[in-house]
Jmol script that loads the backbone (N, CA, C; Angstrom):
load data "model"
ATOM      1  N   MET A   1      97.365  67.953 167.975  1.00  0.00           N
ATOM      2  CA  MET A   1      97.240  68.652 166.628  1.00  0.00           C
ATOM      3  C   MET A   1      98.482  69.359 166.119  1.00  0.00           C
ATOM      4  N   PHE A   2      98.872  69.202 165.021  1.00  0.00           N
ATOM      5  CA  PHE A   2     100.242  69.938 164.428  1.00  0.00           C
ATOM      6  C   PHE A   2      99.750  70.682 163.178  1.00  0.00           C
ATOM      7  N   PHE A   3     100.332  71.824 162.981  1.00  0.00           N
ATOM      8  CA  PHE A   3     100.003  72.727 161.996  1.00  0.00           C
ATOM      9  C   PHE A   3     101.224  72.846 161.121  1.00  0.00           C
ATOM     10  N   LYS A   4     101.139  72.699 159.752  1.00  0.00           N
ATOM     11  CA  LYS A   4     102.200  72.869 158.845  1.00  0.00           C
ATOM     12  C   LYS A   4     102.290  74.380 158.569  1.00  0.00           C
ATOM     13  N   VAL A   5     103.395  75.176 158.915  1.00  0.00           N
ATOM     14  CA  VAL A   5     103.648  76.552 158.590  1.00  0.00           C
ATOM     15  C   VAL A   5     104.436  76.595 157.316  1.00  0.00           C
ATOM     16  N   ARG A   6     103.800  77.552 156.583  1.00  0.00           N
ATOM     17  CA  ARG A   6     104.466  77.861 155.332  1.00  0.00           C
ATOM     18  C   ARG A   6     105.225  79.123 155.405  1.00  0.00           C
ATOM     19  N   HIS A   7     106.317  79.262 154.901  1.00  0.00           N
ATOM     20  CA  HIS A   7     107.113  80.608 154.836  1.00  0.00           C
ATOM     21  C   HIS A   7     106.882  81.259 153.490  1.00  0.00           C
ATOM     22  N   VAL A   8     106.336  82.641 153.825  1.00  0.00           N
ATOM     23  CA  VAL A   8     106.175  83.424 152.601  1.00  0.00           C
ATOM     24  C   VAL A   8     107.389  84.325 152.480  1.00  0.00           C
ATOM     25  N   ILE A   9     107.867  84.459 151.352  1.00  0.00           N
ATOM     26  CA  ILE A   9     108.885  85.393 151.090  1.00  0.00           C
ATOM     27  C   ILE A   9     108.381  86.465 150.277  1.00  0.00           C
ATOM     28  N   LEU A  10     108.335  87.717 150.731  1.00  0.00           N
ATOM     29  CA  LEU A  10     107.979  88.935 149.937  1.00  0.00           C
ATOM     30  C   LEU A  10     109.186  89.730 149.424  1.00  0.00           C
ATOM     31  N   ARG A  11     108.948  90.230 148.364  1.00  0.00           N
ATOM     32  CA  ARG A  11     110.113  90.870 147.677  1.00  0.00           C
ATOM     33  C   ARG A  11     109.589  92.209 147.133  1.00  0.00           C
ATOM     34  N   TRP A  12     110.496  93.100 147.127  1.00  0.00           N
ATOM     35  CA  TRP A  12     110.060  94.498 146.498  1.00  0.00           C
ATOM     36  C   TRP A  12     110.014  94.517 145.052  1.00  0.00           C
ATOM     37  N   ASN A  13     109.197  95.015 144.419  1.00  0.00           N
ATOM     38  CA  ASN A  13     108.905  95.065 143.037  1.00  0.00           C
ATOM     39  C   ASN A  13     109.833  96.296 142.457  1.00  0.00           C
ATOM     40  N   THR A  14     110.787  95.729 141.801  1.00  0.00           N
ATOM     41  CA  THR A  14     111.825  96.828 141.280  1.00  0.00           C
ATOM     42  C   THR A  14     111.480  97.512 139.980  1.00  0.00           C
ATOM     43  N   THR A  15     110.300  97.033 139.443  1.00  0.00           N
ATOM     44  CA  THR A  15     109.804  97.591 138.239  1.00  0.00           C
ATOM     45  C   THR A  15     108.604  98.613 138.330  1.00  0.00           C
ATOM     46  N   GLY A  16     108.772  99.564 139.332  1.00  0.00           N
ATOM     47  CA  GLY A  16     107.611 100.287 139.667  1.00  0.00           C
ATOM     48  C   GLY A  16     107.301 101.210 138.642  1.00  0.00           C
ATOM     49  N   LEU A  17     106.247 102.008 138.692  1.00  0.00           N
ATOM     50  CA  LEU A  17     105.676 102.751 137.518  1.00  0.00           C
ATOM     51  C   LEU A  17     105.531 104.280 138.150  1.00  0.00           C
ATOM     52  N   THR A  18     106.110 105.124 137.302  1.00  0.00           N
ATOM     53  CA  THR A  18     106.150 106.710 137.671  1.00  0.00           C
ATOM     54  C   THR A  18     104.775 107.295 137.277  1.00  0.00           C
ATOM     55  N   LEU A  19     103.925 107.650 138.355  1.00  0.00           N
ATOM     56  CA  LEU A  19     102.707 108.203 138.054  1.00  0.00           C
ATOM     57  C   LEU A  19     102.740 109.688 137.764  1.00  0.00           C
ATOM     58  N   ALA A  20     103.646 110.374 138.479  1.00  0.00           N
ATOM     59  CA  ALA A  20     103.707 111.834 138.272  1.00  0.00           C
ATOM     60  C   ALA A  20     105.124 112.194 138.306  1.00  0.00           C
ATOM     61  N   GLY A  21     105.465 113.338 137.762  1.00  0.00           N
ATOM     62  CA  GLY A  21     106.842 113.865 137.536  1.00  0.00           C
ATOM     63  C   GLY A  21     107.594 113.086 136.566  1.00  0.00           C
ATOM     64  N   ILE A  22     108.766 113.549 136.408  1.00  0.00           N
ATOM     65  CA  ILE A  22     109.765 113.045 135.387  1.00  0.00           C
ATOM     66  C   ILE A  22     110.990 112.618 136.176  1.00  0.00           C
ATOM     67  N   VAL A  23     111.372 111.298 136.197  1.00  0.00           N
ATOM     68  CA  VAL A  23     112.593 110.712 136.942  1.00  0.00           C
ATOM     69  C   VAL A  23     113.622 111.606 136.638  1.00  0.00           C
ATOM     70  N   GLY A  24     114.376 112.196 137.602  1.00  0.00           N
ATOM     71  CA  GLY A  24     115.546 112.779 137.667  1.00  0.00           C
ATOM     72  C   GLY A  24     115.622 114.245 137.096  1.00  0.00           C
ATOM     73  N   VAL A  25     114.297 114.636 137.019  1.00  0.00           N
ATOM     74  CA  VAL A  25     114.097 116.096 136.486  1.00  0.00           C
ATOM     75  C   VAL A  25     113.250 116.850 137.637  1.00  0.00           C
ATOM     76  N   ALA A  26     113.937 117.856 138.386  1.00  0.00           N
ATOM     77  CA  ALA A  26     113.240 118.692 139.272  1.00  0.00           C
ATOM     78  C   ALA A  26     112.990 120.135 138.536  1.00  0.00           C
ATOM     79  N   ASP A  27     111.749 120.482 138.230  1.00  0.00           N
ATOM     80  CA  ASP A  27     111.551 121.729 137.661  1.00  0.00           C
ATOM     81  C   ASP A  27     110.106 122.205 138.004  1.00  0.00           C
ATOM     82  N   LYS A  28     109.629 123.257 137.455  1.00  0.00           N
ATOM     83  CA  LYS A  28     108.489 123.941 137.926  1.00  0.00           C
ATOM     84  C   LYS A  28     107.259 123.952 136.999  1.00  0.00           C
ATOM     85  N   THR A  29     107.504 123.087 135.776  1.00  0.00           N
ATOM     86  CA  THR A  29     106.381 122.862 134.935  1.00  0.00           C
ATOM     87  C   THR A  29     105.329 121.887 135.526  1.00  0.00           C
ATOM     88  N   ASN A  30     104.228 121.937 134.890  1.00  0.00           N
ATOM     89  CA  ASN A  30     103.145 120.967 135.527  1.00  0.00           C
ATOM     90  C   ASN A  30     103.394 119.515 134.931  1.00  0.00           C
ATOM     91  N   ARG A  31     104.463 119.287 134.414  1.00  0.00           N
ATOM     92  CA  ARG A  31     104.971 117.700 134.143  1.00  0.00           C
ATOM     93  C   ARG A  31     106.077 117.309 135.140  1.00  0.00           C
ATOM     94  N   THR A  32     106.478 118.308 135.902  1.00  0.00           N
ATOM     95  CA  THR A  32     107.559 117.928 136.893  1.00  0.00           C
ATOM     96  C   THR A  32     107.233 118.263 138.288  1.00  0.00           C
ATOM     97  N   LEU A  33     107.956 117.736 139.239  1.00  0.00           N
ATOM     98  CA  LEU A  33     107.804 117.810 140.713  1.00  0.00           C
ATOM     99  C   LEU A  33     109.185 118.356 141.179  1.00  0.00           C
ATOM    100  N   ASN A  34     109.276 118.877 142.345  1.00  0.00           N
ATOM    101  CA  ASN A  34     110.466 119.260 142.894  1.00  0.00           C
ATOM    102  C   ASN A  34     110.290 118.911 144.552  1.00  0.00           C
ATOM    103  N   THR A  35     110.851 117.874 144.718  1.00  0.00           N
ATOM    104  CA  THR A  35     110.650 117.366 146.150  1.00  0.00           C
ATOM    105  C   THR A  35     109.207 116.904 146.603  1.00  0.00           C
ATOM    106  N   PRO A  36     108.631 116.063 145.885  1.00  0.00           N
ATOM    107  CA  PRO A  36     107.268 115.819 146.271  1.00  0.00           C
ATOM    108  C   PRO A  36     107.396 115.093 147.660  1.00  0.00           C
ATOM    109  N   TYR A  37     106.600 115.674 148.613  1.00  0.00           N
ATOM    110  CA  TYR A  37     106.553 115.354 149.991  1.00  0.00           C
ATOM    111  C   TYR A  37     105.468 114.427 150.741  1.00  0.00           C
ATOM    112  N   ASP A  38     104.269 114.753 150.227  1.00  0.00           N
ATOM    113  CA  ASP A  38     103.246 113.838 150.651  1.00  0.00           C
ATOM    114  C   ASP A  38     102.230 113.738 149.495  1.00  0.00           C
ATOM    115  N   VAL A  39     101.657 112.521 149.467  1.00  0.00           N
ATOM    116  CA  VAL A  39     100.635 112.191 148.559  1.00  0.00           C
ATOM    117  C   VAL A  39      99.307 111.748 149.081  1.00  0.00           C
ATOM    118  N   VAL A  40      98.106 111.983 148.410  1.00  0.00           N
ATOM    119  CA  VAL A  40      96.932 111.550 148.889  1.00  0.00           C
ATOM    120  C   VAL A  40      96.133 111.172 147.637  1.00  0.00           C
ATOM    121  N   VAL A  41      95.460 110.034 147.739  1.00  0.00           N
ATOM    122  CA  VAL A  41      94.547 109.613 146.564  1.00  0.00           C
ATOM    123  C   VAL A  41      93.133 109.490 147.061  1.00  0.00           C
ATOM    124  N   ASP A  42      92.275 110.287 146.446  1.00  0.00           N
ATOM    125  CA  ASP A  42      90.802 110.391 146.792  1.00  0.00           C
ATOM    126  C   ASP A  42      90.084 109.196 146.189  1.00  0.00           C
ATOM    127  N   TRP A  43      88.830 109.174 146.567  1.00  0.00           N
ATOM    128  CA  TRP A  43      87.739 108.014 146.181  1.00  0.00           C
ATOM    129  C   TRP A  43      87.693 108.015 144.733  1.00  0.00           C
ATOM    130  N   SER A  44      88.035 109.055 143.919  1.00  0.00           N
ATOM    131  CA  SER A  44      87.969 108.879 142.346  1.00  0.00           C
ATOM    132  C   SER A  44      89.411 108.556 141.798  1.00  0.00           C
ATOM    133  N   ARG A  45      90.239 108.153 142.646  1.00  0.00           N
ATOM    134  CA  ARG A  45      91.706 107.761 142.261  1.00  0.00           C
ATOM    135  C   ARG A  45      92.488 108.998 141.709  1.00  0.00           C
ATOM    136  N   THR A  46      92.078 110.222 142.114  1.00  0.00           N
ATOM    137  CA  THR A  46      92.804 111.504 141.760  1.00  0.00           C
ATOM    138  C   THR A  46      93.815 111.593 142.749  1.00  0.00           C
ATOM    139  N   LEU A  47      95.072 111.907 142.216  1.00  0.00           N
ATOM    140  CA  LEU A  47      96.392 112.082 142.950  1.00  0.00           C
ATOM    141  C   LEU A  47      96.599 113.454 143.434  1.00  0.00           C
ATOM    142  N   TYR A  48      96.842 113.708 144.737  1.00  0.00           N
ATOM    143  CA  TYR A  48      97.152 115.095 145.069  1.00  0.00           C
ATOM    144  C   TYR A  48      98.516 115.086 145.818  1.00  0.00           C
ATOM    145  N   ILE A  49      99.467 115.806 145.342  1.00  0.00           N
ATOM    146  CA  ILE A  49     101.017 115.836 145.851  1.00  0.00           C
ATOM    147  C   ILE A  49     101.366 117.277 146.303  1.00  0.00           C
ATOM    148  N   ALA A  50     101.934 117.028 147.655  1.00  0.00           N
ATOM    149  CA  ALA A  50     102.523 118.190 148.161  1.00  0.00           C
ATOM    150  C   ALA A  50     103.881 118.448 147.599  1.00  0.00           C
ATOM    151  N   ASP A  51     103.930 119.406 146.545  1.00  0.00           N
ATOM    152  CA  ASP A  51     105.244 119.684 145.778  1.00  0.00           C
ATOM    153  C   ASP A  51     106.205 120.608 146.603  1.00  0.00           C
ATOM    154  N   TYR A  52     106.651 120.079 147.611  1.00  0.00           N
ATOM    155  CA  TYR A  52     107.337 120.770 148.603  1.00  0.00           C
ATOM    156  C   TYR A  52     108.247 121.970 148.136  1.00  0.00           C
ATOM    157  N   SER A  53     109.253 121.696 147.345  1.00  0.00           N
ATOM    158  CA  SER A  53     110.243 122.850 146.857  1.00  0.00           C
ATOM    159  C   SER A  53     109.609 123.602 145.873  1.00  0.00           C
ATOM    160  N   ASN A  54     108.478 123.361 145.191  1.00  0.00           N
ATOM    161  CA  ASN A  54     107.791 124.137 144.202  1.00  0.00           C
ATOM    162  C   ASN A  54     106.797 124.997 145.075  1.00  0.00           C
ATOM    163  N   HIS A  55     106.345 124.830 146.200  1.00  0.00           N
ATOM    164  CA  HIS A  55     105.461 125.610 147.147  1.00  0.00           C
ATOM    165  C   HIS A  55     104.094 125.551 146.529  1.00  0.00           C
ATOM    166  N   ARG A  56     103.719 124.269 146.222  1.00  0.00           N
ATOM    167  CA  ARG A  56     102.430 124.280 145.694  1.00  0.00           C
ATOM    168  C   ARG A  56     101.807 122.780 145.937  1.00  0.00           C
ATOM    169  N   ILE A  57     100.562 122.521 145.602  1.00  0.00           N
ATOM    170  CA  ILE A  57      99.805 121.317 145.522  1.00  0.00           C
ATOM    171  C   ILE A  57      99.381 120.988 144.304  1.00  0.00           C
ATOM    172  N   GLN A  58      99.876 119.908 143.681  1.00  0.00           N
ATOM    173  CA  GLN A  58      99.368 119.496 142.446  1.00  0.00           C
ATOM    174  C   GLN A  58      98.438 118.225 142.374  1.00  0.00           C
ATOM    175  N   LYS A  59      97.546 118.493 141.333  1.00  0.00           N
ATOM    176  CA  LYS A  59      96.475 117.540 141.236  1.00  0.00           C
ATOM    177  C   LYS A  59      96.674 116.787 139.878  1.00  0.00           C
ATOM    178  N   TYR A  60      96.694 115.475 140.031  1.00  0.00           N
ATOM    179  CA  TYR A  60      96.699 114.682 138.769  1.00  0.00           C
ATOM    180  C   TYR A  60      95.412 113.838 138.671  1.00  0.00           C
ATOM    181  N   SER A  61      94.571 113.924 137.671  1.00  0.00           N
ATOM    182  CA  SER A  61      93.364 113.225 137.446  1.00  0.00           C
ATOM    183  C   SER A  61      93.937 111.845 136.997  1.00  0.00           C
ATOM    184  N   MET A  62      92.971 110.905 137.071  1.00  0.00           N
ATOM    185  CA  MET A  62      93.328 109.467 136.651  1.00  0.00           C
ATOM    186  C   MET A  62      93.731 109.439 135.198  1.00  0.00           C
ATOM    187  N   ASP A  63      94.893 108.645 135.160  1.00  0.00           N
ATOM    188  CA  ASP A  63      95.765 108.485 133.878  1.00  0.00           C
ATOM    189  C   ASP A  63      96.180 109.773 133.229  1.00  0.00           C
ATOM    190  N   ALA A  64      96.325 110.831 133.925  1.00  0.00           N
ATOM    191  CA  ALA A  64      96.851 112.116 133.421  1.00  0.00           C
ATOM    192  C   ALA A  64      98.411 111.985 133.667  1.00  0.00           C
ATOM    193  N   SER A  65      99.155 112.741 132.512  1.00  0.00           N
ATOM    194  CA  SER A  65     100.548 112.670 132.795  1.00  0.00           C
ATOM    195  C   SER A  65     101.061 114.198 133.048  1.00  0.00           C
ATOM    196  N   VAL A  66     100.013 115.069 133.179  1.00  0.00           N
ATOM    197  CA  VAL A  66     100.170 116.358 133.327  1.00  0.00           C
ATOM    198  C   VAL A  66      99.401 116.734 134.632  1.00  0.00           C
ATOM    199  N   GLY A  67     100.048 117.487 135.640  1.00  0.00           N
ATOM    200  CA  GLY A  67      99.186 117.974 136.678  1.00  0.00           C
ATOM    201  C   GLY A  67      98.753 119.163 136.574  1.00  0.00           C
ATOM    202  N   SER A  68      97.900 119.788 137.546  1.00  0.00           N
ATOM    203  CA  SER A  68      97.558 121.159 137.613  1.00  0.00           C
ATOM    204  C   SER A  68      97.749 121.611 139.003  1.00  0.00           C
ATOM    205  N   THR A  69      98.040 122.928 139.245  1.00  0.00           N
ATOM    206  CA  THR A  69      98.181 123.403 140.495  1.00  0.00           C
ATOM    207  C   THR A  69      96.935 124.009 141.059  1.00  0.00           C
ATOM    208  N   ILE A  70      96.547 123.443 142.161  1.00  0.00           N
ATOM    209  CA  ILE A  70      95.350 123.719 142.945  1.00  0.00           C
ATOM    210  C   ILE A  70      95.549 124.601 144.186  1.00  0.00           C
ATOM    211  N   ALA A  71      96.838 124.794 144.487  1.00  0.00           N
ATOM    212  CA  ALA A  71      97.009 125.470 145.677  1.00  0.00           C
ATOM    213  C   ALA A  71      98.537 126.050 145.538  1.00  0.00           C
ATOM    214  N   GLY A  72      98.683 127.393 146.089  1.00  0.00           N
ATOM    215  CA  GLY A  72      99.999 127.835 145.817  1.00  0.00           C
ATOM    216  C   GLY A  72     100.141 128.430 144.357  1.00  0.00           C
ATOM    217  N   ASP A  73     101.476 128.944 144.134  1.00  0.00           N
ATOM    218  CA  ASP A  73     101.638 129.564 142.805  1.00  0.00           C
ATOM    219  C   ASP A  73     102.175 128.511 141.873  1.00  0.00           C
ATOM    220  N   ALA A  74     101.628 128.544 140.740  1.00  0.00           N
ATOM    221  CA  ALA A  74     101.867 127.599 139.605  1.00  0.00           C
ATOM    222  C   ALA A  74     103.413 127.803 139.022  1.00  0.00           C
ATOM    223  N   ASN A  75     103.985 128.876 139.320  1.00  0.00           N
ATOM    224  CA  ASN A  75     105.334 129.014 138.798  1.00  0.00           C
ATOM    225  C   ASN A  75     106.311 128.668 139.778  1.00  0.00           C
ATOM    226  N   GLY A  76     105.882 128.167 140.900  1.00  0.00           N
ATOM    227  CA  GLY A  76     106.755 127.418 141.936  1.00  0.00           C
ATOM    228  C   GLY A  76     107.471 128.550 143.009  1.00  0.00           C
ATOM    229  N   SER A  77     107.006 129.700 143.125  1.00  0.00           N
ATOM    230  CA  SER A  77     107.528 130.613 144.009  1.00  0.00           C
ATOM    231  C   SER A  77     106.799 130.515 145.358  1.00  0.00           C
ATOM    232  N   GLY A  78     107.517 130.634 146.373  1.00  0.00           N
ATOM    233  CA  GLY A  78     106.781 130.525 147.750  1.00  0.00           C
ATOM    234  C   GLY A  78     106.462 131.846 148.247  1.00  0.00           C
ATOM    235  N   GLY A  79     105.506 131.939 149.116  1.00  0.00           N
ATOM    236  CA  GLY A  79     105.253 133.187 149.917  1.00  0.00           C
ATOM    237  C   GLY A  79     104.223 133.105 151.019  1.00  0.00           C
ATOM    238  N   ASN A  80     103.964 134.160 151.684  1.00  0.00           N
ATOM    239  CA  ASN A  80     103.239 134.040 153.024  1.00  0.00           C
ATOM    240  C   ASN A  80     101.824 134.682 152.711  1.00  0.00           C
ATOM    241  N   ALA A  81     101.479 135.171 151.555  1.00  0.00           N
ATOM    242  CA  ALA A  81     100.055 135.646 151.426  1.00  0.00           C
ATOM    243  C   ALA A  81      99.153 134.376 151.420  1.00  0.00           C
ATOM    244  N   LEU A  82      97.649 134.471 151.535  1.00  0.00           N
ATOM    245  CA  LEU A  82      96.868 133.386 151.771  1.00  0.00           C
ATOM    246  C   LEU A  82      96.862 132.664 150.271  1.00  0.00           C
ATOM    247  N   ASN A  83      97.121 133.358 149.129  1.00  0.00           N
ATOM    248  CA  ASN A  83      97.182 132.398 148.052  1.00  0.00           C
ATOM    249  C   ASN A  83      98.534 131.863 147.717  1.00  0.00           C
ATOM    250  N   ARG A  84      99.416 131.871 148.692  1.00  0.00           N
ATOM    251  CA  ARG A  84     100.732 131.279 148.529  1.00  0.00           C
ATOM    252  C   ARG A  84     101.019 130.141 149.499  1.00  0.00           C
ATOM    253  N   LEU A  85     101.922 129.391 149.296  1.00  0.00           N
ATOM    254  CA  LEU A  85     102.478 128.446 150.201  1.00  0.00           C
ATOM    255  C   LEU A  85     103.927 128.572 150.318  1.00  0.00           C
ATOM    256  N   LYS A  86     104.542 127.938 151.481  1.00  0.00           N
ATOM    257  CA  LYS A  86     106.042 127.918 151.518  1.00  0.00           C
ATOM    258  C   LYS A  86     106.286 126.698 152.214  1.00  0.00           C
ATOM    259  N   TYR A  87     106.907 125.659 151.332  1.00  0.00           N
ATOM    260  CA  TYR A  87     107.158 124.355 151.644  1.00  0.00           C
ATOM    261  C   TYR A  87     106.021 123.555 152.325  1.00  0.00           C
ATOM    262  N   PRO A  88     104.986 123.307 151.542  1.00  0.00           N
ATOM    263  CA  PRO A  88     103.702 122.432 152.065  1.00  0.00           C
ATOM    264  C   PRO A  88     104.435 121.076 152.246  1.00  0.00           C
ATOM    265  N   SER A  89     104.041 120.456 153.614  1.00  0.00           N
ATOM    266  CA  SER A  89     104.566 119.222 153.842  1.00  0.00           C
ATOM    267  C   SER A  89     103.440 118.208 153.824  1.00  0.00           C
ATOM    268  N   ARG A  90     102.230 118.385 154.332  1.00  0.00           N
ATOM    269  CA  ARG A  90     101.238 117.315 154.337  1.00  0.00           C
ATOM    270  C   ARG A  90      99.972 117.955 153.855  1.00  0.00           C
ATOM    271  N   LEU A  91      99.064 117.009 153.424  1.00  0.00           N
ATOM    272  CA  LEU A  91      97.651 117.602 152.983  1.00  0.00           C
ATOM    273  C   LEU A  91      96.738 116.288 153.333  1.00  0.00           C
ATOM    274  N   VAL A  92      95.549 116.824 153.490  1.00  0.00           N
ATOM    275  CA  VAL A  92      94.398 115.922 153.559  1.00  0.00           C
ATOM    276  C   VAL A  92      93.305 116.542 152.754  1.00  0.00           C
ATOM    277  N   VAL A  93      92.526 115.491 151.899  1.00  0.00           N
ATOM    278  CA  VAL A  93      91.526 115.908 151.039  1.00  0.00           C
ATOM    279  C   VAL A  93      90.319 115.122 151.490  1.00  0.00           C
ATOM    280  N   ASP A  94      89.098 116.123 151.645  1.00  0.00           N
ATOM    281  CA  ASP A  94      87.848 115.452 152.030  1.00  0.00           C
ATOM    282  C   ASP A  94      86.969 115.046 150.821  1.00  0.00           C
ATOM    283  N   VAL A  95      85.882 114.559 151.032  1.00  0.00           N
ATOM    284  CA  VAL A  95      85.112 114.104 150.023  1.00  0.00           C
ATOM    285  C   VAL A  95      84.483 115.049 149.013  1.00  0.00           C
ATOM    286  N   ASN A  96      84.574 116.356 149.412  1.00  0.00           N
ATOM    287  CA  ASN A  96      84.255 117.257 148.583  1.00  0.00           C
ATOM    288  C   ASN A  96      85.263 117.938 147.610  1.00  0.00           C
ATOM    289  N   GLY A  97      86.583 117.504 147.902  1.00  0.00           N
ATOM    290  CA  GLY A  97      87.670 117.829 147.109  1.00  0.00           C
ATOM    291  C   GLY A  97      88.423 119.150 147.940  1.00  0.00           C
ATOM    292  N   ASP A  98      87.933 119.360 148.977  1.00  0.00           N
ATOM    293  CA  ASP A  98      88.483 120.466 149.742  1.00  0.00           C
ATOM    294  C   ASP A  98      89.845 120.043 150.377  1.00  0.00           C
ATOM    295  N   ILE A  99      90.773 120.948 150.474  1.00  0.00           N
ATOM    296  CA  ILE A  99      92.058 120.547 151.078  1.00  0.00           C
ATOM    297  C   ILE A  99      92.492 121.238 152.264  1.00  0.00           C
ATOM    298  N   TYR A 100      93.154 120.405 153.338  1.00  0.00           N
ATOM    299  CA  TYR A 100      93.740 121.066 154.332  1.00  0.00           C
ATOM    300  C   TYR A 100      95.261 120.812 154.103  1.00  0.00           C
ATOM    301  N   ILE A 101      96.173 121.957 154.290  1.00  0.00           N
ATOM    302  CA  ILE A 101      97.512 121.822 153.885  1.00  0.00           C
ATOM    303  C   ILE A 101      98.370 122.324 155.214  1.00  0.00           C
ATOM    304  N   VAL A 102      99.416 121.577 155.433  1.00  0.00           N
ATOM    305  CA  VAL A 102     100.339 121.911 156.570  1.00  0.00           C
ATOM    306  C   VAL A 102     101.305 122.834 155.664  1.00  0.00           C
ATOM    307  N   ASP A 103     101.208 124.133 155.841  1.00  0.00           N
ATOM    308  CA  ASP A 103     102.029 125.138 155.168  1.00  0.00           C
ATOM    309  C   ASP A 103     103.311 125.438 156.109  1.00  0.00           C
ATOM    310  N   ARG A 104     104.156 124.464 155.964  1.00  0.00           N
ATOM    311  CA  ARG A 104     105.400 124.368 157.038  1.00  0.00           C
ATOM    312  C   ARG A 104     106.129 125.607 157.466  1.00  0.00           C
ATOM    313  N   SER A 105     106.695 126.189 156.356  1.00  0.00           N
ATOM    314  CA  SER A 105     107.429 127.514 156.630  1.00  0.00           C
ATOM    315  C   SER A 105     106.683 128.693 156.870  1.00  0.00           C
ATOM    316  N   ASN A 106     105.327 128.702 156.710  1.00  0.00           N
ATOM    317  CA  ASN A 106     104.644 129.810 157.033  1.00  0.00           C
ATOM    318  C   ASN A 106     103.874 129.400 158.434  1.00  0.00           C
ATOM    319  N   PHE A 107     104.151 128.537 159.001  1.00  0.00           N
ATOM    320  CA  PHE A 107     103.716 128.048 160.339  1.00  0.00           C
ATOM    321  C   PHE A 107     102.276 128.106 160.574  1.00  0.00           C
ATOM    322  N   ARG A 108     101.517 127.494 159.556  1.00  0.00           N
ATOM    323  CA  ARG A 108     100.031 127.463 159.560  1.00  0.00           C
ATOM    324  C   ARG A 108      99.535 126.190 158.842  1.00  0.00           C
ATOM    325  N   VAL A 109      98.242 126.075 159.102  1.00  0.00           N
ATOM    326  CA  VAL A 109      97.517 125.080 158.306  1.00  0.00           C
ATOM    327  C   VAL A 109      96.329 125.902 157.467  1.00  0.00           C
ATOM    328  N   GLN A 110      96.308 125.675 156.353  1.00  0.00           N
ATOM    329  CA  GLN A 110      95.538 126.348 155.552  1.00  0.00           C
ATOM    330  C   GLN A 110      94.320 125.527 154.865  1.00  0.00           C
ATOM    331  N   PHE A 111      93.135 125.936 154.737  1.00  0.00           N
ATOM    332  CA  PHE A 111      92.082 125.326 154.195  1.00  0.00           C
ATOM    333  C   PHE A 111      91.753 125.909 152.775  1.00  0.00           C
ATOM    334  N   TRP A 112      91.814 125.122 151.564  1.00  0.00           N
ATOM    335  CA  TRP A 112      91.552 125.406 150.364  1.00  0.00           C
ATOM    336  C   TRP A 112      90.184 124.732 149.872  1.00  0.00           C
ATOM    337  N   ALA A 113      89.291 125.534 149.805  1.00  0.00           N
ATOM    338  CA  ALA A 113      87.945 124.822 149.296  1.00  0.00           C
ATOM    339  C   ALA A 113      88.087 124.499 147.839  1.00  0.00           C
ATOM    340  N   ASN A 114      87.430 123.482 147.404  1.00  0.00           N
ATOM    341  CA  ASN A 114      87.639 122.954 146.027  1.00  0.00           C
ATOM    342  C   ASN A 114      87.435 124.160 144.992  1.00  0.00           C
ATOM    343  N   GLY A 115      88.265 124.441 144.219  1.00  0.00           N
ATOM    344  CA  GLY A 115      88.299 125.320 143.089  1.00  0.00           C
ATOM    345  C   GLY A 115      88.569 126.729 143.541  1.00  0.00           C
ATOM    346  N   ALA A 116      88.922 126.928 144.725  1.00  0.00           N
ATOM    347  CA  ALA A 116      89.411 128.267 145.506  1.00  0.00           C
ATOM    348  C   ALA A 116      90.616 128.730 144.837  1.00  0.00           C
ATOM    349  N   VAL A 117      90.772 129.980 144.707  1.00  0.00           N
ATOM    350  CA  VAL A 117      92.147 130.467 144.223  1.00  0.00           C
ATOM    351  C   VAL A 117      93.064 131.045 145.505  1.00  0.00           C
ATOM    352  N   THR A 118      92.305 131.034 146.666  1.00  0.00           N
ATOM    353  CA  THR A 118      93.008 131.416 147.877  1.00  0.00           C
ATOM    354  C   THR A 118      92.809 130.509 149.062  1.00  0.00           C
ATOM    355  N   GLY A 119      93.666 130.341 150.073  1.00  0.00           N
ATOM    356  CA  GLY A 119      93.326 129.464 151.159  1.00  0.00           C
ATOM    357  C   GLY A 119      92.831 130.548 152.383  1.00  0.00           C
ATOM    358  N   VAL A 120      92.620 129.755 153.406  1.00  0.00           N
ATOM    359  CA  VAL A 120      92.036 130.443 154.624  1.00  0.00           C
ATOM    360  C   VAL A 120      92.946 129.877 155.708  1.00  0.00           C
ATOM    361  N   ARG A 121      93.510 130.627 156.697  1.00  0.00           N
ATOM    362  CA  ARG A 121      94.339 130.003 157.681  1.00  0.00           C
ATOM    363  C   ARG A 121      93.401 129.549 158.728  1.00  0.00           C
ATOM    364  N   VAL A 122      93.520 128.187 159.070  1.00  0.00           N
ATOM    365  CA  VAL A 122      92.705 127.511 160.039  1.00  0.00           C
ATOM    366  C   VAL A 122      93.412 127.200 161.372  1.00  0.00           C
ATOM    367  N   ALA A 123      94.702 127.326 161.422  1.00  0.00           N
ATOM    368  CA  ALA A 123      95.526 126.949 162.538  1.00  0.00           C
ATOM    369  C   ALA A 123      96.896 127.628 162.448  1.00  0.00           C
ATOM    370  N   GLY A 124      97.395 128.041 163.398  1.00  0.00           N
ATOM    371  CA  GLY A 124      98.758 128.412 163.579  1.00  0.00           C
ATOM    372  C   GLY A 124      98.864 130.074 163.362  1.00  0.00           C
ATOM    373  N   THR A 125      99.839 130.687 163.790  1.00  0.00           N
ATOM    374  CA  THR A 125      99.866 132.165 163.718  1.00  0.00           C
ATOM    375  C   THR A 125     100.365 132.664 162.452  1.00  0.00           C
ATOM    376  N   GLY A 126     100.932 131.780 161.554  1.00  0.00           N
ATOM    377  CA  GLY A 126     101.644 132.334 160.443  1.00  0.00           C
ATOM    378  C   GLY A 126     103.076 132.923 160.637  1.00  0.00           C
ATOM    379  N   ARG A 127     103.498 132.728 161.715  1.00  0.00           N
ATOM    380  CA  ARG A 127     104.976 133.311 162.208  1.00  0.00           C
ATOM    381  C   ARG A 127     105.503 132.470 163.349  1.00  0.00           C
ATOM    382  N   ILE A 128     106.698 132.373 163.621  1.00  0.00           N
ATOM    383  CA  ILE A 128     107.425 131.913 164.670  1.00  0.00           C
ATOM    384  C   ILE A 128     107.224 132.642 165.741  1.00  0.00           C
ATOM    385  N   ASP A 129     106.696 132.135 166.894  1.00  0.00           N
ATOM    386  CA  ASP A 129     106.576 132.895 168.301  1.00  0.00           C
ATOM    387  C   ASP A 129     107.646 132.581 169.200  1.00  0.00           C
TER     388      ASP A 129
END
end "model"
wireframe off; spacefill off
backbone 0.3
color backbone group
């Protein structure tokens, strides 16, 4: 038995679509991002972005062009209080919309319940040891 093998050539789509942020603009408004580091899409196709250099987590609902800050300070300033983040690098969103955030420069993992205005440290010491 002989099988005929077909070669498939895959190509990158160079006409991508910008879903969040403005190309070439790094700013602190809800329309912009500054070093987006991680992205998660939940079951309802809501987009969550770790906005690394703005020290916040942004949420974009389906078809929205403007995000909302759901963790960290909306004005983009970092800090080590429980309601602040400093260079968030990774995130996980559960089915309830609760978020676990790797708060990189604060050396901790924070849990933010859906709709909360502050996080709770669940791992890490919050400082370099």
